[in-house]
N, C-alpha and C positions, 0 to 999 in steps of 0.2 A: 432583822429589821426588814420591814415590808418593802418590796420594791415598787418604784412608780415607773410609770410609762411616758416618757418624753414624745409627745406626737410631732414635735418640731423637728425631731432628729429621725422620723420614720417616714418611709416614703409612702405613697398613697396606696401602691400594690401590696405593701406590708399590711395596711389596716384590715382587719377581718371583715368590718361591716361599716359602710358609709351609706348615708341618705342623702339624696338631693329634693329638695322642695320643687314641685312641678312648677316649671315656667322660672324658677330662681336659679341664675347662673353663678352667683356669687357665694352664696351660703352653704356650706356642706355640714351635714350633721354626722358626727362618728358616735357609734353606739358602743360604750365602754361599760366596765363592771357588770356583765351580764348576770341575770339570774338563770340557772341552767337546771332544768328538769328533764330527767332522762326517762325514757318510755321504751319498753320492750314487752314481748309477748314470747310467753313459754310454749314452745312447739309440742310438749309433751303434757300440757295441760289436762286435756280431754281425758286421757287415760287415769287421770288422777283424780279429778274433781270428785267423783262419788265417793270414792274410797275414803279420802281425806276428808270430806264434809261429814261424812258419818264417824271419823275419828275426833273431830272437833266438837260435835254435839255429845259424844260420850265424855269427853274431856268436861264440858260444861257441866255435867252431872256429878262429877266427882271431884274436880279441882276448884278450890276456891277461886272466886273472883279477885283480881287486883284493882288498884285506882281507888281505893276507899274514900280518898280524899280528894277525888275529882268531883267536880259539879256534876259530870254526865255519869255518876256512878253506877246508874241502871243498866248501863251497856257493859255487857259481859266481856272480860279481858283477862289474858293470864299475865300482864306484866309483873315479874316479881314471884309468880306462883308456879308457873310452868315454862320451860324452856325449850322452844321448838328446835332450837339448832343442836339440841342433844338428843332428840328423837328420831331415830333411823328412818321412820315412814316419811318423815317429811325431808329426806336427805336430796331428791332430786330438785325441789323446790329450793331448798337451802342453797344448794351448788350453782342451780341458776342465778339466784339473786346475787351470790357472791360474784360470780362471773360477770355479770351485768354492772355491779358497782367497780369491777376493775376497769371496765370498757369506759365507764363514766370518768373515771379518774385519768386513765390513758389521754383521752379526748381533752383533757385540759391540763396536760403534763404534770399532773398531780405525781409525786415522786411516791412509787408504790411501797418502798422501803418504809415509809412512815405509816402506812395503814395497816392495822390490825385486821386481817381479813376474817378471823373469827369474830362473829358478831358478839357484842358485849351484851346484848339482849335480843330476843327473838320471842314475840309472842302473838297470840290471836285475840281477834275481836269479834264478836257475832253480834250484830244489829238487827233487833226485832223492831216491829212497827214502833215508831216514835222514839226509838233510841237514836242518840247522836253524841258528837265529841265536839266540845267546845274549842276555841282557838288555843293552841299549844306550840311548843318547840320540844325538840329532844335533846335537852341540855342534860349531861355535857358531851353527846356524841358528836362525830365530825361529819358522818354521812348517815343518811336515813334512806330506808326503803318501806315502800307498801305494796305488798302483792295481793291481788284478789283472787281468792280461792272460789267465792261463791257469790253470785251477783246476776244482775239484769239489766235491761236498758232503762228500767225506772228506779234503780236502785239510788240511794244517797250518793250525790257526787262529792267530791273531796275539792277543797277551795285552798286555794295559796294566796298569801297576802304580799305586797309588795314590801320588800324588807327596808326600804328607804323611808323614814318619818319626815315628810314634808312639814315645813314651818308655817307657809301660807298655801293652801290648796289652790291652783288656779281654777277657772270655770272652764272645761272640756267641751269643746264643740262636737266631737265624734272620738270615739275610742278606737284605738289600735295598740299594736305591740310596743309603741314608744311611752304610752300613757296609761295602760291598764293600772288600777289600784289593786286587783285581784285577778286571778283566774281560776277556772274549774276544769276538772276532768271527769267524765264519765267512765267508772271502773267497767272493765271488761273483763271476763273470765281468763285468767292467764296472764293478766296485763301486770306488769311491776313499774312503779314510779320511783325513780332515784333522785334525790335531792340533798342539799346541804341542811344539817341538822338544825340551824339558826332561823330556818324558813317557817314563818308561822303558817299554820293549816287549821282546818277544821272540817268536820261532817255534820251538814244539817240533819234535820230529823229524817230518818227512814220512813216514807209514806206507803210503802206498799206491804202486804202481808207475806212476802216471802223474807228470807233471811239474807243478809249480807255478810259476808265472812271475809276478813282482811288479815293477813299477816305481816306484822310490821317488824324491822330490822334495825338495829343501831350498829354502827361500826365507829370503832375509835381510832385513836393514834396510838402506834407503837410507843412505848417509854423508850427515851433516850438514856443514857446512863446517867445516873445521879438525878432523874426526874421521873415523875409519875404521871400517868394520863391513863383516863378510863376508855 
């Protein structure tokens, strides 16, 4: 059964985030149910980028692309056709991503005993000019990660959508962290983004002539006795 938080039995100092409207002494806003996206940078990335970029381009020539039923099926990817977590050449990045996923879980008091630290899927995507990825989630994973092997400051961003479906949208006078409908990150080489797999995200068209290479990971839940999880 999901536990609920009773703010009436919680002291002010126990609440992680509270916001006072400027000039208002009576109303306090409490920020609950956060959508958390973890960001980290691999300190060893520079030594790996060129070698693994060449490896990815070689794989594109000999490994069939996955995602045949995707709308964005012209974007090369190896989902279901090549598993990066089984390739020793990617071991540094694989280990780095898994360690950051563990930190992401610890920060939220997620029981690591329920996390399968071996990715259920790990694949690469190569974006050429005009390639994109439509809105999607990573069902049925629990935690997902996107690692940027090759990109630059003009590479396509990644967008995340607010997981709350509003019934009647209010008119927003100015946007801030309390009312954003979506947010974006500009990929940087060696950067990993970690997020819950139910979070919708997309990549708009790659506009420059350089390639954008992203490594994606899905982490599932360990099966309990008598149950099956992916």
